[in-house]
C-alpha positions, 0 to 999 in steps of 0.5 A, a space after each residue: 200578853 202582847 202579840 209583838 215579838 219578844 226578840 227581833 229574829 232578823 238579827 240572827 241567822 235562823 239557819 246558821 250555827 247551832 250553839 246547843 244541839 242534841 248533846 248539850 240539850 240532853 246534858 240538862 233536859 231529861 226528856 228522851 225519845 219522842 219527847 226530845 222536841 227541841 232540836 237546837 238553840 241558835 241564840 242565848 243572851 243572858 244579859 237580855 234574858 233571851 233564848 232562841 231555839 228551833 224545832 224542824 217540823 217534818 212529815 215523818 214526825 210521830 204525831 203526823 199520822 194521827 193529828 190530823 189524818 190527811 192534814 197533819 197539824 203540829 199539836 198545840 200541846 207539843 208547841 207548849 212542850 217545845 217552848 217549855 223545853 227551851 225555857 227549861 234549858 235556859 233556866 238550867 243554864 242559870 243554875 249553879 247546881 241542881 243536884 238531884 232536884 227535878 224540874 217540872 211543868 208548873 202551868 201556863 198563863 195567857 196562852 194563844 195559838 195564832 196560826 196552823 203549823 204544818 210539816 215542812 217548816 222550821 218553827 222558831 221559839 223565843 223565850 224571854 225571862 220574866 222571873 227566875 227564882 231558885 225553885 220557880 221560873 216564868 218565861 214568856 215564849 213565842 213560836 214563829 213560822 216564816 216570821 209570824 207568831 203562831 203561838 205564845 204563852 207564859 210558861 211556869 216551871 218549878 224545881 223541887 
């Protein structure tokens, strides 16, 4: 997997208007409570197959006290989950009717963590469609802090 950005973040306002906030995210995603990790969507381009969202990493977040005491670091597993939620939201936007079908995590490929993420930052996630089928999707996803890639993976989702 390339370590070049999937999308030029300088082309959008990363602090600007949110095109999908908590209510819109809840309408398509089933995660609730502490696992509502994705805070919003800033950009979505179906023609290019790109979506940009964010998570504001705060000192009071539930994981801070225990990971790592005295020096909280946003866990890699939560980076993966946040990226997967962004890609799942985009996938759901492409579906006419999911009905009672369930969308689940299918796996990861080419996952790398390239930086430490500490509270007090906005982590921006970019998802780019690799493949979408009725029962499965793959997206490339990257996480950025201050314009630098800190995480990247290929996320696989399944619908059953």
